[in-house]
C-alpha positions as CSV (number, residue, x, y, z in Angstrom):
1,X,11.3,-25.7,28.0
2,X,10.7,-24.6,24.4
3,X,13.6,-25.4,22.1
4,X,15.0,-22.3,20.3
5,X,15.4,-22.4,16.5
6,X,17.4,-20.0,14.4
7,X,15.9,-18.9,11.1
8,X,16.2,-15.9,8.7
9,X,13.5,-13.7,7.3
10,X,14.6,-11.5,4.5
11,X,18.2,-12.0,5.6
12,X,17.5,-11.0,9.2
13,X,18.4,-13.7,11.8
14,X,15.7,-14.3,14.4
15,X,15.2,-16.8,17.3
16,X,11.9,-18.7,17.2
17,X,10.4,-21.5,19.2
18,X,10.0,-25.1,18.1
19,X,6.4,-25.8,17.0
20,X,5.7,-22.2,15.9
21,X,4.4,-21.4,12.5
22,X,6.3,-18.9,10.3
23,X,3.5,-16.3,10.9
24,X,3.8,-16.8,14.7
25,X,7.6,-16.6,14.7
26,X,7.5,-13.5,12.5
27,X,4.9,-11.7,14.7
28,X,6.8,-12.5,17.9
29,X,9.9,-10.8,16.3
30,X,8.0,-7.8,15.0
31,X,7.9,-8.8,11.3
32,X,4.7,-8.4,9.4
33,X,3.4,-11.2,7.2
34,X,0.0,-10.4,5.7
35,X,-2.9,-12.7,6.4
36,X,-6.6,-12.7,5.5
37,X,-8.1,-16.1,6.4
38,X,-5.9,-16.6,9.4
39,X,-7.0,-15.7,12.9
40,X,-4.8,-16.1,16.0
41,X,-5.8,-18.9,18.2
42,X,-7.6,-21.1,15.6
43,X,-6.3,-23.9,13.4
44,X,-5.0,-22.3,10.2
45,X,-6.5,-23.3,6.9
46,X,-4.2,-21.6,4.3
47,X,-7.2,-20.9,2.1
48,X,-6.5,-17.3,1.0
49,X,-2.7,-17.8,0.2
50,X,-2.0,-14.1,0.9
51,X,0.7,-15.2,3.5
52,X,2.7,-17.0,0.8
53,X,6.4,-16.8,1.5
54,X,9.4,-18.5,-0.1
55,X,11.2,-21.0,2.1
56,X,14.5,-22.3,0.9
57,X,13.3,-21.5,-2.7
58,X,9.8,-23.0,-2.3
59,X,6.5,-21.2,-2.0
60,X,4.7,-22.1,1.2
61,X,1.9,-20.6,3.3
62,X,3.3,-19.0,6.4
63,X,0.2,-19.6,8.5
64,X,0.4,-23.4,8.1
65,X,4.1,-24.0,7.8
66,X,6.0,-24.8,11.1
67,X,9.5,-23.6,11.3
68,X,12.6,-25.7,11.2
69,X,16.2,-24.8,12.0
70,X,18.0,-23.2,9.1
71,X,14.9,-21.9,7.3
72,X,15.7,-19.0,5.0
73,X,12.5,-17.2,4.3
74,X,11.7,-14.5,1.7
75,X,8.8,-12.3,2.7
76,X,9.3,-9.0,1.0
77,X,10.8,-9.8,-2.3
78,X,9.4,-8.2,-5.5
79,X,8.2,-11.7,-6.6
80,X,6.2,-12.3,-3.4
81,X,4.8,-8.7,-3.4
82,X,3.6,-9.2,-7.0
83,X,2.0,-12.5,-6.0
84,X,0.1,-10.9,-3.1
85,X,-1.1,-8.1,-5.2
86,X,-2.5,-10.5,-7.8
87,X,-4.4,-12.3,-5.0
88,X,-5.8,-9.1,-3.6
89,X,-6.8,-7.8,-7.0
90,X,-8.5,-11.1,-7.8
91,X,-10.6,-11.0,-4.6
92,X,-11.7,-7.5,-5.4
93,X,-12.8,-8.2,-9.0
94,X,-14.5,-11.5,-8.2
95,X,-16.7,-9.9,-5.6
96,X,-18.5,-6.5,-5.3
97,X,-16.5,-4.5,-2.8
98,X,-17.7,-0.9,-2.9
99,X,-15.7,0.4,0.1
100,X,-17.4,3.9,0.5
101,X,-20.8,2.3,1.2
102,X,-19.5,-0.6,3.3
103,X,-20.1,-0.7,7.1
104,X,-16.7,-2.5,7.4
105,X,-14.7,0.3,5.8
106,X,-11.8,1.1,8.0
107,X,-12.1,-2.3,9.8
108,X,-11.8,-4.4,6.6
109,X,-8.6,-6.4,6.2
110,X,-9.0,-6.7,2.4
111,X,-9.3,-3.0,2.1
112,X,-6.3,-2.4,4.4
113,X,-4.2,-4.9,2.3
114,X,-5.1,-3.0,-0.8
115,X,-3.8,0.2,0.8
116,X,-0.7,-1.6,2.1
117,X,0.2,-2.8,-1.4
118,X,-0.9,0.5,-3.0
119,X,-3.5,-1.1,-5.3
120,X,-5.5,1.6,-7.2
121,X,-7.0,-0.1,-10.2
122,X,-7.0,-3.9,-10.5
123,X,-5.5,-5.3,-13.8
124,X,-8.3,-7.8,-14.2
125,X,-11.8,-7.2,-15.4
126,X,-14.6,-7.1,-12.8
127,X,-17.0,-10.0,-12.9
128,X,-19.9,-8.1,-11.3
129,X,-21.5,-11.3,-10.2
130,X,-24.7,-10.7,-8.2
131,X,-24.9,-13.0,-5.2
132,X,-27.9,-13.4,-3.0
133,X,-28.0,-11.4,0.2
134,X,-29.5,-13.4,3.2
135,X,-31.2,-11.3,5.8
136,X,-33.5,-14.0,7.2
137,X,-31.5,-14.4,10.4
138,X,-32.9,-12.5,13.4
139,X,-29.5,-11.0,14.2
140,X,-27.3,-11.1,11.1
141,X,-27.1,-10.1,7.4
142,X,-25.0,-12.2,5.0
143,X,-23.8,-9.8,2.2
144,X,-22.4,-12.6,0.0
145,X,-21.2,-10.1,-2.6
146,X,-18.3,-9.3,-0.2
147,X,-17.5,-12.9,1.0
148,X,-14.0,-14.1,0.2
149,X,-14.6,-17.7,1.5
150,X,-12.0,-17.4,4.2
151,X,-14.0,-19.7,6.5
152,X,-13.2,-17.7,9.6
153,X,-16.9,-17.8,10.6
154,X,-17.1,-21.6,10.1
155,X,-14.0,-22.2,12.2
156,X,-14.8,-19.8,15.1
157,X,-18.5,-19.3,15.6
158,X,-19.9,-22.4,17.3
159,X,-22.6,-23.3,19.8
160,X,-21.5,-24.3,23.3
161,X,-21.7,-27.9,22.4
162,X,-19.6,-27.4,19.3
163,X,-22.1,-27.1,16.4
164,X,-21.3,-24.8,13.5
165,X,-23.6,-21.9,12.9
166,X,-22.0,-21.3,9.5
167,X,-21.0,-23.7,6.6
168,X,-19.8,-23.6,3.0
169,X,-22.4,-24.8,0.5
170,X,-21.4,-25.8,-3.0
171,X,-18.0,-26.0,-4.7
172,X,-15.7,-24.0,-6.9
173,X,-17.3,-20.7,-8.2
174,X,-20.7,-21.9,-6.8
175,X,-19.4,-22.1,-3.2
176,X,-21.2,-19.7,-0.8
177,X,-21.5,-19.1,2.9
178,X,-24.7,-20.2,4.6
179,X,-26.1,-19.8,8.1
180,X,-28.0,-22.6,9.8
181,X,-31.6,-21.3,10.1
182,X,-32.5,-23.0,13.3
183,X,-29.3,-22.3,15.1
184,X,-29.4,-18.7,13.9
185,X,-32.7,-18.2,15.9
186,X,-30.8,-19.1,19.1
187,X,-27.7,-17.0,18.5
188,X,-26.8,-14.6,21.3
189,X,-25.9,-10.9,20.8
190,X,-22.4,-11.7,21.8
191,X,-21.9,-14.4,19.2
192,X,-23.5,-12.3,16.5
193,X,-21.1,-9.5,17.3
194,X,-18.2,-11.9,17.3
195,X,-19.2,-13.2,13.9
196,X,-19.2,-9.7,12.5
197,X,-15.8,-8.9,14.1
198,X,-14.2,-12.1,12.9
199,X,-15.3,-11.6,9.3
200,X,-12.3,-9.9,7.7
201,X,-14.6,-8.1,5.1
202,X,-18.1,-6.7,5.1
203,X,-19.9,-10.0,4.5
204,X,-21.3,-10.7,8.0
205,X,-23.1,-7.7,9.5
206,X,-25.0,-7.6,12.8
207,X,-28.5,-6.1,12.4
208,X,-29.2,-2.7,14.1
209,X,-25.4,-2.2,14.5
210,X,-24.1,0.4,12.2
211,X,-21.3,3.0,12.3
212,X,-20.8,2.7,16.1
213,X,-17.3,4.2,15.5
214,X,-17.3,6.8,12.7
215,X,-15.2,6.3,9.5
216,X,-11.9,8.1,10.1
217,X,-11.5,6.7,13.6
218,X,-11.5,3.0,12.8
219,X,-8.7,0.3,13.1
220,X,-6.9,0.9,9.8
221,X,-7.9,4.5,9.2
222,X,-4.9,6.1,10.8
223,X,-2.2,3.4,10.5
224,X,-1.4,0.8,7.9
225,X,-2.2,-2.8,8.7
226,X,1.5,-3.7,8.9
227,X,1.9,-1.3,11.8
228,X,-1.3,-2.3,13.5
229,X,-0.5,-6.0,13.4
230,X,3.1,-5.9,14.7
231,X,2.4,-3.8,17.8
């Protein structure tokens, strides 16, 4: 039987289970903590830092931190909100995210987070770096200008014997997502679609698949991401 643990999030006492992460405990109790790189069911990486919370006065990533009895967690303080806004704005200006022309508009987590935190104009200058687009795969297009290096594709899209279709090449500002050329030739329609769906932005696009659901009727078009994610 799972051991129950008492914690507080923004002063609200909740009961969680031993072994849960802060994100899992919050979600189970109807509390929204934003995530970008995290995907339910896979090992968290804590790479995007958007889920940063303050635990007993210390900043920690909610997707990787397991709860302990007596945790007092700040999730919606002005300080944390400002930190999250800085991260979102940095991701926008370091890539080329032109939402009106993006196939992922309405299904994009980065876009939805910008709406959630009411970001209109980033405070930082745009870099306008031009990154190479890779359309060599039979089924996928890699629009690297939109990649946020969340590593979701690396962690979730694998062959039946566990080989990775995707990898990160390079380090620092030169890091980029790549797709194994030989494995890409054997990728099924289902895995290609899953790769596009798991990408939180418009970086991975399945060829010959566009605007199946019209803009205005997509996941985050009618409700904010915080409401969608705590249902």
